[in-house]
C-alpha positions, 0 to 999 in steps of 0.5 A: 226841319221842314223842306221848302215847297217847290214852286212849280206853277204860278197863280194862272196855272203856268209852269214857273220859269225857273222850274221849267228851265230845270225840267228842260235841262234834265230831260233828254235831248230829242233824237233827230237823225234827219228821218222822222218816218220816211226815207223817200216817196217810193218803196221796193215793196209793191204792196206797200206802194199800191196801198200808199197810192190808194190811200193818197187817192182816197184822201185827196179825192174824198171818195173811196177808190180801193174797188176802182183801183182793184178792178182797173186793167194794168199794162202788165195784164195784157202783156205790158208795153211792147217794143217793136223790133224787126225779125232780124234783130230777134231771130238768129239765122247763123251760128253763134255762141249759144247755137254751135255747129256741133249741137244736136237737135233735141226732140220735142218735149213729151207730155207723158212717158207712154208717148213714143 
């Protein structure tokens, strides 16, 4: 007894409609958890964030930007953004929880044990 050949393609090379329907039915459904690759535009990893920004800058400008980005001066390098406050807000002139009246004054730190 000879088995009948399965017709998989038509004369033009396209998949037979019935065979394609059987293939789709037997294949696994796609896993779609709603997140293909990214969960957002930002990450908690500074290096990954920097590399992503460098890639986007290079891709959108058409120029290599890594050397320029590496050599730029960031606000953190010069002390960061400053908030101006009055001395009365920063320095304590009276006694509080961290500066009690019974506290003794500690000596200045020494650079070595040989210093008196």
